[in-house]
FIGU-646931 format. One record per residue (C-alpha): chain; x, y, z; residue in three letters. Coordinates in nm, 3 decimals. Example, Ala and Ser with C-alpha at 12.3 -4.5 7.8 and 13.67 -1.06 7.14 Angstrom:
% FIGU-646931
SITE   cadena        px        py        pz   residuo
SITE        A     1.230    -0.450     0.780       ala
SITE        A     1.367    -0.106     0.714       ser
***
This chain:
% FIGU-646931
SITE   cadena        px        py        pz   residuo
SITE        A     5.344     9.130     4.870       met
SITE        A     5.669     9.239     5.033       lys
SITE        A     5.630     9.417     5.366       asn
SITE        A     5.821     9.745     5.401       pro
SITE        A     6.127     9.731     5.625       thr
SITE        A     6.182     9.955     5.928       ile
SITE        A     6.425    10.164     5.723       glu
SITE        A     6.168    10.209     5.443       glu
SITE        A     5.899    10.306     5.696       asn
SITE        A     6.137    10.561     5.846       his
SITE        A     6.212    10.705     5.500       glu
SITE        A     5.840    10.728     5.419       asn
SITE        A     5.771    10.901     5.750       leu
SITE        A     6.055    11.147     5.690       ser
SITE        A     5.928    11.220     5.340       phe
SITE        A     5.572    11.283     5.464       thr
SITE        A     5.695    11.507     5.745       leu
SITE        A     5.921    11.702     5.508       gly
SITE        A     5.636    11.742     5.258       leu
SITE        A     5.398    11.869     5.529       ser
SITE        A     5.654    12.120     5.654       leu
SITE        A     5.718    12.241     5.298       ala
SITE        A     5.346    12.306     5.243       ile
SITE        A     5.317    12.484     5.581       leu
SITE        A     5.622    12.693     5.490       ser
SITE        A     5.461    12.802     5.162       ser
SITE        A     5.149    12.920     5.345       val
SITE        A     5.348    13.140     5.586       phe
SITE        A     5.580    13.276     5.317       ile
SITE        A     5.285    13.359     5.089       gly
SITE        A     5.123    13.552     5.374       cys
SITE        A     5.448    13.737     5.446       ser
SITE        A     5.462    13.872     5.089       phe
SITE        A     5.124    14.040     5.136       ile
SITE        A     5.190    14.169     5.487       ile
SITE        A     5.520    14.328     5.385       lys
SITE        A     5.364    14.478     5.072       lys
SITE        A     5.091    14.641     5.285       ile
SITE        A     5.358    14.777     5.522       ala
SITE        A     5.561    14.924     5.233       leu
SITE        A     5.248    15.090     5.092       lys
SITE        A     5.176    15.251     5.430       lys
SITE        A     5.534    15.380     5.453       ile
SITE        A     5.522    15.528     5.103       asn
SITE        A     5.188    15.700     5.175       ser
SITE        A     5.354    15.882     5.467       leu
SITE        A     5.618    16.031     5.237       gly
SITE        A     5.914    15.835     5.374       asn
SITE        A     6.214    15.742     5.160       thr
SITE        A     6.131    15.431     4.958       arg
SITE        A     6.319    15.108     5.025       ala
SITE        A     6.433    15.105     4.662       ser
SITE        A     6.600    15.445     4.719       ala
SITE        A     6.794    15.318     5.019       gly
SITE        A     6.538    15.409     5.285       gly
SITE        A     6.492    15.197     5.595       tyr
SITE        A     6.174    15.353     5.732       ala
SITE        A     6.009    15.011     5.711       tyr
SITE        A     6.212    14.912     6.019       leu
SITE        A     5.985    15.143     6.222       lys
SITE        A     5.666    14.987     6.083       gln
SITE        A     5.526    14.712     6.308       trp
SITE        A     5.343    14.547     6.020       met
SITE        A     5.669    14.500     5.832       trp
SITE        A     5.808    14.323     6.138       trp
SITE        A     5.495    14.106     6.146       leu
SITE        A     5.565    14.016     5.784       gly
SITE        A     5.926    13.939     5.872       leu
SITE        A     5.812    13.720     6.165       leu
SITE        A     5.569    13.537     5.936       thr
SITE        A     5.845    13.482     5.682       met
SITE        A     6.075    13.369     5.964       gly
SITE        A     5.823    13.103     6.069       ile
SITE        A     5.791    12.998     5.707       gly
SITE        A     6.168    12.980     5.663       glu
SITE        A     6.201    12.784     5.989       ala
SITE        A     5.946    12.531     5.862       ala
SITE        A     6.136    12.528     5.534       asn
SITE        A     6.462    12.461     5.719       leu
SITE        A     6.306    12.167     5.901       leu
SITE        A     6.160    12.039     5.573       ala
SITE        A     6.513    12.023     5.427       tyr
SITE        A     6.613    11.798     5.716       ala
SITE        A     6.352    11.538     5.621       phe
SITE        A     6.303    11.569     5.243       ala
SITE        A     6.524    11.634     4.939       pro
SITE        A     6.584    11.999     4.846       ala
SITE        A     6.467    11.921     4.492       ala
SITE        A     6.122    11.845     4.638       leu
SITE        A     6.096    12.122     4.898       val
SITE        A     6.195    12.419     4.681       thr
SITE        A     5.956    12.380     4.383       pro
SITE        A     5.664    12.352     4.625       leu
SITE        A     5.725    12.720     4.688       gly
SITE        A     5.475    12.764     4.405       ala
SITE        A     5.207    12.715     4.668       leu
SITE        A     5.320    13.041     4.827       ser
SITE        A     5.232    13.209     4.496       val
SITE        A     4.886    13.055     4.522       leu
SITE        A     4.845    13.186     4.878       val
SITE        A     4.977    13.531     4.779       ala
SITE        A     4.739    13.551     4.483       ala
SITE        A     4.432    13.465     4.690       val
SITE        A     4.525    13.703     4.973       leu
SITE        A     4.623    13.989     4.739       ser
SITE        A     4.279    13.972     4.579       ser
SITE        A     4.128    14.018     4.924       arg
SITE        A     4.368    14.259     5.093       leu
SITE        A     4.542    14.451     4.812       leu
SITE        A     4.237    14.486     4.584       gln
SITE        A     4.417    14.289     4.312       glu
SITE        A     4.152    14.095     4.118       lys
SITE        A     4.163    13.716     4.086       leu
SITE        A     3.984    13.663     3.757       asn
SITE        A     3.884    13.344     3.575       phe
SITE        A     4.231    13.292     3.425       ile
SITE        A     4.381    13.341     3.772       gly
SITE        A     4.155    13.068     3.906       lys
SITE        A     4.277    12.837     3.629       ile
SITE        A     4.630    12.923     3.743       gly
SITE        A     4.540    12.823     4.100       cys
SITE        A     4.408    12.490     3.973       phe
SITE        A     4.722    12.428     3.765       leu
SITE        A     4.935    12.517     4.067       cys
SITE        A     4.772    12.241     4.272       val
SITE        A     4.789    11.986     3.987       ile
SITE        A     5.153    12.067     3.910       gly
SITE        A     5.245    12.033     4.278       ser
SITE        A     5.078    11.691     4.299       ile
SITE        A     5.256    11.565     3.986       ile
SITE        A     5.590    11.695     4.111       phe
SITE        A     5.545    11.533     4.454       val
SITE        A     5.461    11.197     4.294       ile
SITE        A     5.772    11.193     4.074       his
SITE        A     6.021    11.391     4.284       ser
SITE        A     6.323    11.235     4.462       pro
SITE        A     6.210    11.042     4.770       lys
SITE        A     6.543    10.954     4.925       his
SITE        A     6.846    11.144     5.046       glu
SITE        A     7.175    11.074     4.868       glu
SITE        A     7.378    11.229     5.156       ile
SITE        A     7.300    11.063     5.489       ser
SITE        A     7.539    11.234     5.734       asn
SITE        A     7.707    11.568     5.798       phe
SITE        A     8.061    11.434     5.748       thr
SITE        A     7.973    11.325     5.395       glu
SITE        A     7.818    11.666     5.328       leu
SITE        A     8.133    11.842     5.452       ser
SITE        A     8.339    11.650     5.198       lys
SITE        A     8.094    11.737     4.918       lys
SITE        A     8.117    12.107     5.008       leu
SITE        A     8.486    12.106     4.919       thr
SITE        A     8.428    11.941     4.581       asp
SITE        A     8.572    12.155     4.301       tyr
SITE        A     8.249    12.147     4.097       val
SITE        A     8.046    12.291     4.384       phe
SITE        A     8.317    12.545     4.470       leu
SITE        A     8.313    12.654     4.105       thr
SITE        A     7.937    12.708     4.128       tyr
SITE        A     7.973    12.913     4.450       val
SITE        A     8.249    13.123     4.295       ser
SITE        A     8.033    13.187     3.987       ser
SITE        A     7.742    13.300     4.205       ile
SITE        A     7.961    13.540     4.405       ile
SITE        A     8.120    13.690     4.092       ile
SITE        A     7.782    13.729     3.920       met
SITE        A     7.629    13.894     4.230       thr
SITE        A     7.916    14.143     4.260       leu
SITE        A     7.893    14.220     3.888       leu
SITE        A     7.519    14.283     3.915       leu
SITE        A     7.564    14.498     4.224       lys
SITE        A     7.843    14.714     4.082       ile
SITE        A     7.749    14.741     3.713       val
SITE        A     7.379    14.667     3.662       phe
SITE        A     7.203    14.786     3.981       val
SITE        A     7.295    15.157     3.935       pro
SITE        A     7.185    15.155     3.570       lys
SITE        A     6.891    14.913     3.552       phe
SITE        A     6.789    14.833     3.911       gly
SITE        A     6.482    15.059     3.909       asn
SITE        A     6.364    14.968     3.558       thr
SITE        A     6.442    14.598     3.509       asn
SITE        A     6.297    14.350     3.758       ile
SITE        A     6.550    14.080     3.666       val
SITE        A     6.842    14.267     3.828       val
SITE        A     6.722    14.263     4.189       tyr
SITE        A     6.553    13.925     4.165       leu
SITE        A     6.854    13.758     4.004       leu
SITE        A     7.063    13.867     4.303       ile
SITE        A     6.790    13.731     4.536       cys
SITE        A     6.772    13.402     4.350       ser
SITE        A     7.147    13.350     4.316       ala
SITE        A     7.213    13.418     4.685       ile
SITE        A     6.897    13.220     4.766       gly
SITE        A     7.042    12.906     4.607       ser
SITE        A     7.334    12.931     4.852       leu
SITE        A     7.083    12.989     5.134       thr
SITE        A     6.908    12.663     5.055       val
SITE        A     7.231    12.466     5.041       val
SITE        A     7.357    12.608     5.371       ser
SITE        A     7.016    12.564     5.540       cys
SITE        A     7.005    12.205     5.420       lys
SITE        A     7.349    12.150     5.575       gly
SITE        A     7.247    12.311     5.906       val
SITE        A     6.927    12.104     5.918       ala
SITE        A     7.118    11.784     5.845       leu
SITE        A     7.373    11.866     6.116       gly
SITE        A     7.101    11.929     6.377       ile
SITE        A     6.910    11.617     6.278       lys
SITE        A     7.220    11.397     6.304       glu
SITE        A     7.317    11.550     6.640       thr
SITE        A     6.971    11.472     6.784       ile
SITE        A     6.940    11.121     6.640       asn
SITE        A     7.296    10.991     6.700       ser
SITE        A     7.601    11.020     6.923       asp
SITE        A     7.774    11.256     6.678       val
SITE        A     7.790    11.617     6.803       asn
SITE        A     7.804    11.841     6.496       asn
SITE        A     7.784    12.153     6.714       leu
SITE        A     8.160    12.120     6.768       thr
SITE        A     8.224    12.108     6.392       asn
SITE        A     8.341    12.440     6.247       tyr
SITE        A     8.166    12.361     5.919       met
SITE        A     7.828    12.360     6.096       phe
SITE        A     7.878    12.714     6.230       trp
SITE        A     8.018    12.830     5.898       leu
SITE        A     7.702    12.710     5.723       leu
SITE        A     7.484    12.872     5.990       leu
SITE        A     7.658    13.210     5.948       leu
SITE        A     7.635    13.176     5.570       leu
SITE        A     7.261    13.106     5.601       ser
SITE        A     7.203    13.420     5.810       ile
SITE        A     7.413    13.638     5.578       leu
SITE        A     7.242    13.509     5.263       cys
SITE        A     6.894    13.555     5.414       ile
SITE        A     6.977    13.917     5.505       met
SITE        A     7.091    13.988     5.149       ile
SITE        A     6.778    13.824     5.011       gln
SITE        A     6.551    14.032     5.237       met
SITE        A     6.722    14.356     5.133       asn
SITE        A     6.691    14.303     4.758       tyr
SITE        A     6.347    14.147     4.781       leu
SITE        A     6.227    14.459     4.964       asn
SITE        A     6.368    14.674     4.685       lys
SITE        A     6.193    14.465     4.418       ala
SITE        A     5.858    14.468     4.605       leu
SITE        A     5.885    14.843     4.655       asp
SITE        A     5.932    14.919     4.284       ile
SITE        A     5.742    14.647     4.100       phe
SITE        A     5.395    14.495     4.130       asn
SITE        A     5.355    14.184     4.343       thr
SITE        A     5.205    14.004     4.042       ser
SITE        A     5.536    14.048     3.858       ile
SITE        A     5.778    13.994     4.146       val
SITE        A     5.626    13.666     4.267       thr
SITE        A     5.638    13.455     3.947       pro
SITE        A     5.974    13.584     3.824       val
SITE        A     6.133    13.527     4.164       tyr
SITE        A     5.983    13.178     4.191       tyr
SITE        A     6.107    13.060     3.851       val
SITE        A     6.459    13.201     3.884       met
SITE        A     6.500    13.091     4.245       phe
SITE        A     6.373    12.736     4.186       thr
SITE        A     6.590    12.677     3.879       ile
SITE        A     6.906    12.792     4.058       leu
SITE        A     6.824    12.584     4.367       val
SITE        A     6.769    12.271     4.156       ile
SITE        A     7.106    12.333     3.989       ile
SITE        A     7.282    12.389     4.324       ala
SITE        A     7.123    12.089     4.496       ser
SITE        A     7.185    11.874     4.189       gly
SITE        A     7.556    11.961     4.201       ile
SITE        A     7.594    11.913     4.578       leu
SITE        A     7.337    11.655     4.688       phe
SITE        A     7.301    11.464     4.357       arg
SITE        A     6.937    11.388     4.440       glu
SITE        A     6.858    11.306     4.075       trp
SITE        A     7.137    11.051     4.036       glu
SITE        A     6.938    10.734     4.109       his
SITE        A     6.598    10.840     3.979       met
SITE        A     6.420    10.651     3.701       lys
SITE        A     6.385    10.819     3.363       thr
SITE        A     6.006    10.838     3.391       glu
SITE        A     6.034    11.009     3.731       asp
SITE        A     6.278    11.266     3.595       ile
SITE        A     6.042    11.338     3.303       leu
SITE        A     5.744    11.348     3.542       gly
SITE        A     5.924    11.596     3.769       ser
SITE        A     6.017    11.808     3.469       phe
SITE        A     5.655    11.811     3.345       cys
SITE        A     5.528    11.893     3.694       gly
SITE        A     5.773    12.181     3.717       phe
SITE        A     5.666    12.312     3.373       leu
SITE        A     5.302    12.304     3.488       ile
SITE        A     5.401    12.496     3.801       leu
SITE        A     5.581    12.759     3.592       ile
SITE        A     5.275    12.789     3.366       thr
SITE        A     5.050    12.815     3.671       ala
SITE        A     5.261    13.085     3.831       val
SITE        A     5.274    13.283     3.506       phe
SITE        A     4.900    13.243     3.440       thr
SITE        A     4.817    13.330     3.799       leu
SITE        A     5.000    13.661     3.782       asn
SITE        A     5.036    13.779     3.421       ala
SITE        A     4.660    13.821     3.365       phe
SITE        A     4.572    13.928     3.719       lys
SITE        A     4.480    14.286     3.624       asp
SITE        A     4.263    14.187     3.326       ile
SITE        A     3.890    14.196     3.398       asp
SITE        A     3.772    13.869     3.244       ile
SITE        A     3.514    13.613     3.352       ser
SITE        A     3.395    13.275     3.225       phe
SITE        A     3.113    13.443     3.029       glu
SITE        A     3.368    13.654     2.841       asp
SITE        A     3.515    13.334     2.697       leu
SITE        A     3.183    13.249     2.533       asn
SITE        A     3.197    13.377     2.174       leu
SITE        A     2.818    13.414     2.138       asn
SITE        A     2.802    13.604     2.465       tyr
SITE        A     3.079    13.840     2.357       arg
SITE        A     2.911    13.899     2.020       gln
SITE        A     2.583    13.987     2.192       ser
SITE        A     2.762    14.233     2.421       ile
SITE        A     2.936    14.395     2.125       leu
SITE        A     2.602    14.419     1.943       lys
SITE        A     2.441    14.587     2.245       gln
SITE        A     2.731    14.833     2.272       asp
SITE        A     2.702    14.913     1.901       leu
SITE        A     2.326    14.970     1.929       glu
SITE        A     2.377    15.192     2.234       ala
SITE        A     2.639    15.393     2.046       ser
SITE        A     2.408    15.436     1.745       asn
SITE        A     2.120    15.545     1.968       asn
SITE        A     2.345    15.803     2.132       thr
SITE        A     2.451    15.943     1.794       lys
SITE        A     2.086    15.955     1.677       phe
SITE        A     1.981    16.142     1.991       ser
SITE        A     2.253    16.400     1.938       arg
SITE        A     2.142    16.460     1.578       arg
SITE        A     1.780    16.507     1.685       met
SITE        A     1.894    16.782     1.924       arg
***
């Protein structure tokens, strides 16, 4: 049996560290969804202008700032995860934040987690495991100089231009007409800008990592600061439109739709820039695709049936028939009593 080289051990350690940070990030981000939702509910109960109507009363609510701090910690862990693991691995694991949000919302927001929701939680864990097993394990871009060259590639610049044009079109044309009635409008802006956030955060993380581990000082590179400013700007836009979506629509709708749209766009962006899928085996690509489909199913199952009151006993046909029979007998007895009167 061939012993792993020092380089392979380093890659395995980096992958494990990146995976751990991605999971930790999902926990914090899932908590932040619930904390901010509670804060927005408190603000609305006081009669303040809603965030969806352009109000910024949430800035005076300490709990909203706690949610923002929690999300900041989660995003920081996410940023570090991008420095050690491929973006195509880190981003889909955001499904775990949906799992955390679902469990906490059942406790703190009085949103029930029924039997189907528990199946969704199970599928979320299974899908994450499958995706981790088959996801890209190695970085295709090893240094910041190589990344800087990739950023000026015409294919990636075309993608960035498309995202900017689409966002402006949504903002100018669709937000005034459909923003308060169609959840896709706000969340598509969040997801599109979010894909640029991930790319820029990945670049910042790679620049910091290379600066610490080598003699190269990327802090003097203008591209590093450009990516950092882009990250901050994109995160601010995401926060604004995510607040609007959370204010108008139920958490159980916002979370899965945002996850699916965001993850797909990030995989496209990272595939164009980082080419993390280029040297993967066919079976690993299919395994990753299947794992991602399971995650989508889990997220949908976890949220779509959240408000339905159903238990394991309700799935038993004989049990349901006996309940229906009892209800029918009770109804007949009630009608008979009324006639006797």
